[in-house]
Backbone as a ProteinNet text record, in pm:
[ID]
protein_1_A
[PRIMARY]
MPRWEITLPSPPGGLPGVTMAAFSDRANELTDLALVPHPAVTVLFDLGDEPFVIEDGRGARQRERVVAGLAPDRARGRGLARSWECLQVRLSPLVAHAVLGASAELGGTVAALDDLWGREAPLIQERLREARSWQERFAIAETALARRTDPRRAVDPEVAFSWRRMVAGRGRVRVGRLVAETGWSRKRLWSRFRDQIGLTPKRVAQLIRFDRRSRARRSSRSTTSPGPTWREKGWTG
[TERTIARY]
84.8	0	87.4	62.2	145.4	137.7	247.9	250.9	267.7	157.9	155.9	218.7	292.5	329.4	233.2	161.2	57.1	95.9	88.5	119.4	-2.2	-36	-149.3	-101	-177.6	-137.7	-129.7	-30.7	-15.1	22.1	-70.6	-206.1	-297.8	-419.8	-513.8	-540.8	-574.9	-598	-711.2	-709.6	-807.7	-924.9	-934.2	-1044.8	-1157.8	-1275.5	-1388.5	-1423.6	-1455.1	-1495.3	-1381.3	-1256.4	-1139.1	-1051.6	-1015	-919	-809.9	-688.7	-575.7	-495.8	-431.3	-342.8	-238.5	-120.2	-12.4	11.9	27.1	53	183.4	266.9	390.4	414.1	476.9	505.9	631.6	727.1	853.6	876.3	767.4	776	838.3	848.9	908.4	839	707.8	631.3	508.1	444	323.2	211.8	150.1	40.6	-88.8	-191.2	-322.6	-426.4	-488.1	-578.4	-713	-819.4	-951.8	-972.4	-1033.5	-1069.2	-1200.7	-1196.7	-1315.3	-1406.7	-1535.9	-1627.2	-1627.2	-1642.3	-1637.1	-1726.7	-1794.1	-1881.5	-1803.1	-1712.6	-1631.4	-1576.7	-1551.1	-1480.3	-1331	-1257	-1116	-1026.7	-928.2	-826.9	-695.1	-630.7	-506.6	-394.2	-285.1	-163.5	-59.7	-23.1	78.3	215.9	295.4	425.4	539.5	512.4	612.9	702.8	790.8	888.2	826.8	729.4	668.1	520.7	466.3	326	232.1	131.9	28.9	-100.6	-161.9	-277.3	-405.6	-502.4	-634.6	-729.6	-797.6	-889.8	-1024.5	-1132.7	-1265.2	-1329.4	-1448.5	-1515.3	-1561.8	-1556.7	-1596.8	-1478.2	-1360.3	-1242.1	-1164.1	-1212.1	-1138.6	-1011.7	-899.8	-771.5	-711.1	-671.1	-610.9	-484.7	-395.5	-272.9	-224.4	-138.7	-69.2	-158.4	-265.9	-354.7	-498	-558.3	-683.9	-789.9	-911.2	-1026.6	-1120.5	-1156.2	-1249.3	-1377.4	-1490.8	-1618.9	-1656.8	-1777.9	-1823.3	-1822.3	-1862.2	-1870.1	-1820	-1690.3	-1636.5	-1660.8	-1704	-1745.6	-1626.6	-1614.7	-1512	-1372.2	-1340.1	-1210.5	-1099.2	-985.3	-868.3	-744.4	-645.8	-517.1	-412.3	-331.7	-232.1	-100.4	7.9	139	250.5	367.8	486.8	565.6	561.5	616.7	742.1	854.9	975.6	966.3	902.9	884.2	752.3	646	512	472.1	436.4	391.1	268.7	175.3	50.8	-4.1	-49.6	-121.9	-270.1	-345.9	-490.5	-561.8	-649.3	-730.4	-877.3	-948.6	-1090.6	-1172.8	-1270.9	-1354.4	-1499	-1560.9	-1705.1	-1767.1	-1874	-1936.8	-1977	-2008.2	-2041.8	-1922	-1802.6	-1679.3	-1638.8	-1653.5	-1612.2	-1685.5	-1811.7	-1888.9	-1829.4	-1782.9	-1723.9	-1581	-1508.3	-1367.1	-1349.6	-1429.6	-1413.9	-1521.5	-1640.2	-1748.8	-1798	-1779.5	-1819.2	-1870.9	-1937.5	-1982.4	-2074	-2163.3	-2257	-2183.9	-2079	-2004.2	-1915.5	-1886.5	-1792	-1860.5	-1990.5	-2058.9	-2007.2	-1984.3	-1941.6	-1826.2	-1739.8	-1632	-1499.7	-1394.1	-1265.3	-1235.3	-1172.1	-1146.6	-1008.2	-957	-828.2	-847.8	-768.4	-776.1	-743.6	-659.9	-625.3	-749.1	-848.3	-969.5	-1052.5	-1031.7	-1109.2	-1032.6	-901.2	-819.2	-726	-722.3	-637	-489	-413.3	-267.6	-221	-309.6	-269.4	-243.2	-313.1	-299.9	-156.9	-90.9	47.7	144	115.1	202.8	197.2	77.9	64.5	136.9	122.1	191	342.5	395	538.4	583.1	505.6	538.8	535.5	439.5	431.1	554.2	599.1	717.8	842.8	850.2	968.4	970	856.1	848.2	935.5	987.3	1082.8	1017.3	891.1	824.4	677	611.3	468.3	391.4	438.7	367.3	369.5	480.3	486.8	391.7	381.3	288.8	144.2	110.7	-25.3	-57.3	37.3	15.8	-3.2	73.5	59.5	-79.1	-122.3	-254	-365.4	-353.5	-457.2	-466.5	-353.3	-352.9	-419	-389.9	-449.5	-600.5	-646.8	-790.7	-860.5	-799.7	-859.2	-867	-764.6	-761.3	-864.4	-890.1	-982.2	-1128.2	-1153.3	-1290.6	-1365.3	-1475.8	-1555.5	-1690.6	-1714.3	-1841.5	-1962.6	-1943.7	-2055.8	-2105.8	-2024.3	-2066.4	-2115.4	-2148.9	-2200.3	-2329.5	-2347.1	-2469.3	-2587.2	-2706.1	-2827.1	-2833.5	-2882.3	-2894.7	-2977.1	-3079.6	-3162.6	-3085.3	-2997.5	-2914.8	-2812.6	-2748.2	-2650.4	-2717.6	-2836.3	-2910.6	-2938.8	-2983.8	-3017.7	-2894.2	-2781.5	-2657.9	-2620.3	-2621	-2580.6	-2677	-2805.7	-2903	-2879.5	-2844.3	-2820	-2695.6	-2590.9	-2468.5	-2495.7	-2562	-2592	-2683.2	-2772.7	-2863.7	-2808.6	-2677.6	-2609.1	-2673.1	-2725	-2781.7	-2919	-2986.8	-3117.2	-3231.2	-3207.7	-3313.2	-3389	-3516.8	-3598.2	-3608.5	-3614.5	-3624.6	-3752.2	-3859.8	-3984.8	-3970.3	-3889.7	-3867.7	-3787.5	-3688.7	-3610	-3697.2	-3788.5	-3880.3	-3962.8	-4013.4	-4095.3	-4013.8	-3889.1	-3807.3	-3752.5	-3729.2	-3677.8	-3788.4	-3907.2	-4017.3	-4016.2	-3921.8	-3916.2	-4002.1	-4034	-4099	-3995.2	-4043.8	-3951.9	-3871.6	-3939.8	-3872.4	-3761.8	-3789.4	-3689	-3570.5	-3597.8	-3488.3	-3402.5	-3465.7	-3392.8	-3303.6	-3358.7	-3284.9	-3169.7	-3195.6	-3091.1	-2983.8	-3022.6	-2925.1	-2833.5	-2891	-2811.8	-2717.6	-2764.7	-2682.7	-2564.9	-2585.5	-2484.5	-2399.6	-2451	-2375.1	-2309.6	-2377.7	-2319.6	-2391.2	-2472.4	-2551.7	-2690.5	-2785.9	-2919.8	-2919.2	-3017.6	-3023.9	-3025	-3092.9	-3098.5	-2960.5	-2883	-2750	-2655.2	-2671.6	-2588.5	-2616.8	-2742.8	-2777.2	-2711.3	-2713.9	-2647.8	-2498.2	-2438.1	-2295.2	-2257.1	-2334.8	-2305.5	-2315.7	-2418.4	-2432.1	-2318	-2280.7	-2168.1	-2039.3	-2014.3	-1892.5	-1887.1	-1996.7	-1998.7	-1971.9	-2030	-2004	-1857.4	-1802	-1662.8	-1568.7	-1592.3	-1505.2	-1516.3	-1636.6	-1655.3	-1579.6	-1583	-1514.4	-1363.5	-1315.2	-1171.1	-1118.5	-1196.9	-1150.5	-1151.6	-1224.4	-1233	-1123	-1038.4	-929.3	-803.4	-691.3	-562.2	-514.1	-486.5	-442.6	-354.9	-261.5	-175	-221.9	-332.2	-383.2	-468.3	-488.3	-567.6	-716.1	-759	-901.8	-946.7	-1066.1	-1117.2	-1165.8	-1186.5	-1244.1	-1392.3	-1452.8	-1595.9	-1676.5	-1639.3	-1716	-1710.4	-1595.6	-1583	-1674.6	-1706	-1793.7	-1937.6	-1963.4	-2100.2	-2154	-2067.2	-2115.1	-2186.4	-2308.9	-2386	-2396.9	-2346	-2338.6	-2467.7
-120	0	123.7	218.7	337.5	420	488.6	582.6	720.8	791.4	915.6	1030.2	1111.6	1244.2	1340.4	1417.2	1504.5	1649.8	1729.5	1872.1	1951	2056.4	2141.5	2282.5	2357	2494	2578.6	2664.7	2754.5	2893.7	2989.8	2976.4	2903	2869	2799.3	2880.4	2810	2875.1	2975.7	3067.4	3173.8	3151.9	3036.3	3010	2938.6	2998.8	2932.2	2801.7	2700	2572.6	2486.8	2524.6	2449.8	2416.5	2290.1	2248.7	2167.1	2176.6	2103.5	2034.9	1926.9	1855.2	1781	1766.9	1692.9	1564.3	1454.1	1324.5	1268.5	1217.2	1152.9	1027.9	930	803.6	744.8	709.1	654.8	511.9	435.1	299.5	201.9	239.5	153.2	16.4	20.7	-102.8	-83.1	-195.1	-189.4	-120.4	-21.7	51.7	17.4	-16.1	-48.8	11.1	119.1	193.4	215	210.1	245.9	396	458.4	599	610.5	679.3	692.2	800.6	773.7	876.7	998.7	1114.9	1240.3	1340.6	1428.2	1525.3	1637.3	1599.4	1693.9	1620.4	1695.2	1641.2	1654	1547.1	1543.2	1541.3	1629.5	1632.5	1587.1	1489.4	1432.9	1454.7	1512.2	1525.2	1429.7	1328.1	1231.8	1292.6	1309.4	1374	1282.1	1152.6	1059	1006.5	913.5	856.8	756	679.7	575	607.6	570.6	601.5	529.7	602.8	550.7	549	433.2	416.1	414.8	497.1	497.6	424	323.6	243.3	236	255.1	243.9	110.6	88.1	-39.7	-65.2	36.3	19.4	-12.2	-22.9	-57.1	60.8	182.5	301.3	317.3	342.3	357.6	492.4	566.6	697.1	706.3	793.6	812.4	956.5	995.4	1123.8	1242.5	1263.4	1377.7	1324.7	1306.4	1232.7	1316.6	1307.2	1369	1257.6	1258.3	1159	1229.1	1176.2	1235.6	1217.1	1260.1	1255.5	1113.3	1017.5	879.1	785.7	786	700.7	553.3	482.6	343.4	251.7	207.5	109.3	149.5	274.8	323.9	288.1	248.2	213.5	272.7	298.4	344.5	238.4	207.4	101.1	146.3	103.1	134.5	90.9	66.8	37.6	166.9	227	360.9	360.8	399.5	420.7	554.4	648.7	779.9	834.9	809.6	842.8	978.5	1069.8	1202.4	1238.7	1303.9	1338.1	1468.4	1554.5	1674.6	1648.2	1659.5	1637.6	1772	1797.4	1919.3	1877	1921.1	1889.2	2013.1	1997.2	2107.4	2081	2177.5	2170.8	2154.2	2075.4	2062.1	2196.4	2294.6	2427.1	2489.4	2466.2	2516	2428.9	2297.5	2204.8	2231.5	2267.8	2293.6	2411.6	2512.9	2630.1	2605.4	2519.3	2495.6	2385.3	2280.2	2163.5	2155.3	2201.3	2199.3	2062	1963.4	1826.2	1751.7	1820.3	1756	1637.6	1649.3	1539.6	1412.5	1426.9	1310.2	1253.4	1332.7	1289.2	1237	1218	1172.2	1039.6	942.9	811	756.8	844.7	799.7	862.3	811.3	880.7	920.3	1035.2	1087.5	1149.7	1169	1234.4	1385.6	1455	1600.6	1658.2	1589.2	1634.7	1647.4	1560.5	1565.9	1689.8	1747.6	1863.5	1994	1989.2	2110.5	2112.4	2004.8	2001.8	2008.6	2079.1	2082.8	2153.7	2230.1	2301.5	2205.8	2092.1	1998.8	1947.3	1891.3	1845.9	1960.6	2080	2194	2230.8	2224.3	2252.3	2146.5	2019.6	1913.9	1932.6	1973	1995.7	2108	2213.6	2321.3	2272.9	2186.6	2131.4	2046.3	1968.3	1884.9	1970.4	2082.6	2167.2	2254.3	2269.2	2354.6	2299.6	2389.4	2350.3	2314.6	2345.2	2316.9	2289.8	2225.5	2202.2	2333.8	2430.5	2558.2	2625.8	2613.5	2667.7	2591.8	2461.7	2381.5	2420.3	2443.5	2487	2617.8	2709.8	2839.3	2821.7	2731	2704.2	2648	2553.2	2491.9	2593.8	2678.2	2778.1	2877.2	2918.2	3009.4	2944.8	2816.6	2745.7	2734.4	2706.2	2694.9	2828.7	2934.6	3067.4	3102.6	3065.6	3096.1	3014.1	2893.2	2805.6	2827.9	2906.3	2929.6	3014.5	2961.8	3030.5	3067.9	3196.2	3236.7	3204.5	3183.1	3147.6	3006.7	2926.8	2791.7	2782.3	2893.2	2890	2808.1	2733	2653.3	2745.5	2695.7	2772.7	2809	2928.5	2966	2865.5	2808.3	2710.1	2583	2543.6	2424.8	2453.2	2569.8	2606.7	2612.5	2670.5	2677.9	2537.6	2448.4	2312.1	2238.6	2252.1	2187.4	2236.3	2366.8	2421.8	2380.5	2373.5	2329.4	2185.4	2101.4	1959.7	1942.8	2018.5	2010.3	2059.5	2174.5	2229.1	2136.3	2067.2	1975	1835.8	1818.3	1689.5	1577.6	1611.9	1511.3	1463.5	1537.6	1493.1	1586.4	1673.2	1760.7	1687.5	1679.2	1608.4	1687.7	1613.6	1678.1	1759.8	1711.9	1787.1	1924.8	1934	2064.2	2154.8	2099.1	2178	2227.5	2142.4	2181.9	2301.8	2296.1	2406.1	2533.2	2520.7	2638.6	2702.2	2621.6	2677.7	2726.2	2668.8	2704.3	2628.3	2534.4	2452.2	2327.9	2263.6	2133.9	2029.6	1919.1	1812.1	1761.7	1747.6	1696.5	1791	1921.3	2016.8	2021.6	2024	2027.7	1902.3	1786.8	1660.1	1662.2	1708.1	1708.3	1808	1931.5	2033.9	2003.1	1950.4	1911.7	1802.8	1702.9	1593	1644.9	1733.6	1783.7	1867.7	1944	2039.5	1991.6	1901.4	1850.5	1717.1	1633.9	1506.6	1386.6	1407	1300.5	1355	1266	1309.3	1358.5	1438.5	1481.6	1365	1256.8	1142.1	1083	1066.5	1008.1	1104.4	1233.4	1331.4	1325.2	1314	1303.9	1180.9	1067.7	947.3	970.4	1038.5	1062.8	1153.4	1257.8	1348.2	1274.9	1192.2	1115.9	1016.6	949.6	855.1	925.3	1042.3	1115.7	1156.8	1200.4	1241	1122.9	1006.9	887.6	847	851.6	812.1	902.5	1033.6	1127.1	1109.2	1082.8	1062.9	939.2	833.2	710.6	726.9	798.2	818.8	906.1	1005.9	1095	1027.7	916.2	847.6	744.1	727.8	631.4	689.5	645.5	692	594	642.3	555	631.4	561.5	624	594.6	520.3	490.4	605.9	618.5	727.8	710.1	597.9	579.7	442.2	400.5	268.4	262.6	141	126.2	153.3	164.5	192.4	77.7	-43.1	-157.5	-164.7	-130.2	-135	-34.9	72.6	173.3	162.2	61.9	37.7	130.1	187.5	273.3	188.1	226.6	148.6	214.7	339.5	406.5	407.3
0	0	0	-89.7	-96.6	31	59.8	170.8	111.5	101.4	26.7	102.7	28.7	74.7	7.2	85.5	32.1	55.5	-49.8	-42.3	-88.6	-14.4	-47.6	-80.6	-158.6	-188.9	-61.8	-55.6	58.2	7.1	22.4	78.7	-17.1	28.4	-60.1	-186.5	-294.5	-422.2	-417.7	-512.2	-514.5	-606.3	-671.5	-763.5	-690.1	-680.4	-614.5	-684.5	-604.3	-661.1	-710.7	-677.9	-722	-601	-588	-486.2	-553.8	-499.6	-557.2	-447.7	-486.3	-395.7	-478	-421.6	-486.2	-409	-481.4	-420.8	-476.8	-389.1	-432.5	-348.9	-411.5	-345	-408.1	-326	-376.2	-326.8	-322.2	-269.3	-367.8	-496.4	-597.6	-602.4	-615.7	-620.2	-707.6	-742.2	-822.8	-745.6	-807.1	-745.6	-817.2	-739.6	-794.9	-701.3	-745	-658.3	-725.6	-646.5	-696	-679.6	-779.6	-769.1	-694	-582.5	-498.6	-555.1	-573.9	-622.8	-532.3	-591.4	-518.1	-590.3	-517.9	-585	-651.8	-737.9	-815	-936.3	-1041.7	-1158.2	-1129.3	-1151.2	-1114	-1237.3	-1237.6	-1343.1	-1281.1	-1344.5	-1293	-1393.4	-1345	-1424.2	-1365.1	-1441.3	-1398.8	-1424	-1318.2	-1330	-1287.7	-1275.4	-1229.1	-1338.8	-1300.7	-1393.2	-1489.3	-1440.8	-1521.7	-1544.8	-1661.3	-1688.8	-1592.8	-1548.5	-1459.3	-1539.3	-1554.7	-1642.7	-1560.5	-1603.1	-1542.1	-1635.5	-1583.4	-1664	-1594.8	-1671.1	-1610.8	-1647	-1593	-1611.2	-1753	-1837.7	-1977	-2067.3	-2007.4	-2084.8	-2137.3	-2112	-2157.1	-2073.8	-2140.9	-2071.8	-2108.9	-2005.8	-2026.2	-1941.6	-1982.9	-1905.8	-1919.1	-1827.6	-1824.7	-1791	-1869.7	-1846.2	-1854.1	-1737.3	-1730	-1659.1	-1709.9	-1645.1	-1600.7	-1473.1	-1419	-1377.7	-1422.5	-1390.4	-1245.2	-1211.2	-1072.5	-1016.9	-1096.7	-1049.6	-1158	-1185.7	-1292.8	-1263.5	-1364.6	-1352.1	-1324	-1199.2	-1157.2	-1205.2	-1190.3	-1238.7	-1140.7	-1199.5	-1119.4	-1184.4	-1101.4	-1150.4	-1124.8	-1227.3	-1213.6	-1274.5	-1211.4	-1266.7	-1173.5	-1230.5	-1152.4	-1142.4	-1026.7	-1011.6	-924.6	-985.9	-905.2	-832.5	-897.2	-836.7	-888.6	-814.1	-860.2	-806.9	-896.7	-857.8	-940.4	-876	-944.1	-888.5	-977.4	-937.1	-958.9	-851.1	-856.3	-846.7	-941.8	-942.2	-939.5	-837.9	-827.8	-857.3	-945.7	-990.5	-951.8	-886.5	-870.5	-1008.7	-1022.2	-1153.5	-1214.4	-1130.7	-1181.5	-1250.8	-1196	-1255.9	-1374	-1358.4	-1464.1	-1593.5	-1583.9	-1705.3	-1782.5	-1710.7	-1776.1	-1821.5	-1749.7	-1780.5	-1884.9	-1873.3	-1960.7	-2067.9	-2035.2	-2132.2	-2167.8	-2078.6	-2112.7	-1990.4	-1900.9	-1777.9	-1803.2	-1900.3	-1925.6	-1965.3	-2047.5	-2092.4	-1981.7	-1878.4	-1775.7	-1649.9	-1653.4	-1533.1	-1482.2	-1570.9	-1526.7	-1607.9	-1658.2	-1744.4	-1702.6	-1762.7	-1760.5	-1904.6	-1921.6	-2055.5	-2058.9	-2179.2	-2196.7	-2193.9	-2115.8	-2113.3	-2250.9	-2326.2	-2461.3	-2549.7	-2529.6	-2611	-2580	-2462.3	-2420.7	-2438.5	-2417.9	-2425.3	-2545.3	-2620.7	-2739.2	-2705.1	-2787.5	-2775	-2648.7	-2587.7	-2466	-2350.1	-2347.2	-2235.6	-2218.6	-2322.2	-2302.8	-2275	-2325.7	-2297.5	-2149.6	-2091.4	-1948.4	-1867.5	-1907.2	-1834.2	-1839.2	-1952.8	-1964.7	-1871.7	-1862.6	-1770.8	-1626	-1594.9	-1459.3	-1427.9	-1523.6	-1502.1	-1480.5	-1549.3	-1539.9	-1414.3	-1349.7	-1230.8	-1118.9	-1035.3	-931.1	-797.9	-782.4	-654.9	-680	-583	-594.5	-592.6	-514.6	-510.4	-647.3	-719.5	-854.6	-946.5	-925.7	-1006.4	-979	-854.5	-823.3	-895.6	-897.6	-963.6	-1114.2	-1174.6	-1318.3	-1348.5	-1267.4	-1288.9	-1269.6	-1169.1	-1144.4	-1260.2	-1312.2	-1426.4	-1547.8	-1571.4	-1685	-1670.4	-1550.1	-1527.6	-1550.3	-1499.2	-1518.4	-1666.2	-1740.4	-1883.8	-1961	-1916.1	-1987.7	-1949.1	-1848.1	-1805.2	-1908.3	-1955.3	-2057.4	-1996.1	-1968.1	-1906.5	-1991.9	-2120.1	-2207.2	-2178.2	-2107.1	-2073	-1928.8	-1867.3	-1730.5	-1725.7	-1617.1	-1602.8	-1577.4	-1603.1	-1575.6	-1427.7	-1394.4	-1252.7	-1172.5	-1234.3	-1163.4	-1133.4	-1225	-1202.3	-1093	-1098.9	-995.5	-858.9	-851.8	-726.2	-673.1	-761.4	-718.9	-667.3	-738.2	-692.4	-553	-533	-403	-292.4	-324.1	-223.8	-186.5	-283.8	-254.4	-169.2	-198.8	-117.8	24.2	34.8	166.6	246.1	175.4	241.9	259.3	232.1	251.6	170.4	53.5	-34.7	5.8	92	142.8	103.7	5.7	-44.4	-154.3	-141.9	-240.2	-370.6	-482	-612.2	-620.9	-562	-565.1	-502.4	-399.1	-336	-427.7	-497.3	-591.4	-705.8	-751.2	-857.6	-812.9	-690.8	-640.1	-624.2	-579.7	-552.6	-679.1	-783.9	-909.1	-1001.2	-985.2	-1074	-1205	-1220.1	-1340.7	-1322	-1433.1	-1425.1	-1383.9	-1331.5	-1292	-1411.7	-1525.8	-1645.4	-1691	-1690.1	-1735.6	-1640.2	-1508.8	-1412.2	-1424.8	-1436.2	-1448.1	-1571.7	-1685.2	-1810.9	-1809.1	-1767	-1767	-1664.9	-1550.5	-1448	-1501.7	-1564.4	-1621.1	-1729.3	-1814.1	-1923.3	-1872.8	-1766.6	-1722.8	-1605.6	-1525.1	-1410.4	-1442.5	-1521.1	-1560.1	-1503.2	-1398.4	-1338.6	-1310	-1289.5	-1251.6	-1106.4	-1066.1	-926	-827.6	-861.9	-771.2	-748.7	-855.1	-840.2	-770.4	-794.7	-723.9	-574.7	-537	-395.6	-332.9	-403.2	-354	-335.8	-433.1	-429.8	-313.2	-289.2	-178.1	-45.3	-29.3	95.4	111.4	1.9	5	45.6	-12	17.7	163.8	219	359.9	451.1	419.7	500.7	491.7	370.8	351.7	429.6	422.2	493.3	643.7	691.8	835.3	883.4	803.9	843.7	835.8	732.2	720.9	833.1	873.9	980	1115.8	1126.8	1256.2	1275.9	1175	1188.9	1127.7	1174.7	1124	1020.1	897.6	789.5	694.2	630.5	530.6	390	375.9	242.3	193.6	61	7.2	24.8	84.5	106.6	60.7	102.4	69.4	-74.3	-121.4	-254.6	-249.2	-365.2	-369.7	-307.7	-341.8	-291.7	-139.2	-82.4	62.6	130.5	58.5	115	64.2	-16.1	-56.5	-163.8	-245.6	-354.7	-457.9	-491.7	-585.7	-721.2	-732.4	-861.9	-938.5
[MASK]
+++++++++++++++++++++++++++++++++++++++++++++++++++++++++++++++++++++++++++++++++++++++++++++++++++++++++++++++++++++++++++++++++++++++++++++++++++++++++++++++++++++++++++++++++++++++++++++++++++++++++++++++++++++++++++++++++++++++++++++

């Protein structure tokens, strides 16, 4: 089991809805990890010596620059790493829609960042590799995200309101209440939410509740692992 060294931005980043963390492990052994579902779209930049492959349950395999949706289907990361380093960027779906423009496609998949950002993606990774410190890497990533944010892709105000209400309500706000508060029909809210967030409101509620349970259990025990697998925590996706 890897023993992670974790580095966080200092001070924390200035972009709302964005969190970053750096992970490194020098155990020189085969790494096989499950990606734990999280109520955020995750962008991973592999900066280690050996390629680390992310594979989902549909057989899609990505490496180096990977985007994982809110609930990627049985996704795992595998690789023999002599010096494994990774920059993890988590985006609120509200931010991901403006930065990536593909939230609907990323609900349960892993994808190549190159398919979304084109030639800019490998150029950013090269700059990250050349940086002398994690703090410099965080600054590079934050600048890239700010540059890629397109206000024309902002989610509908009703969708943003519904997402925030679900998070604030810990995944226990009923869709009927959201329908009443937004003034939309159930069908329209369900459709627009799915298109812009990547999952239906029902699945998002499940994910938020799952994430809260997982964090509570991890905080109640001392461990050097990055977290349990989905099956161990009962994620039904």
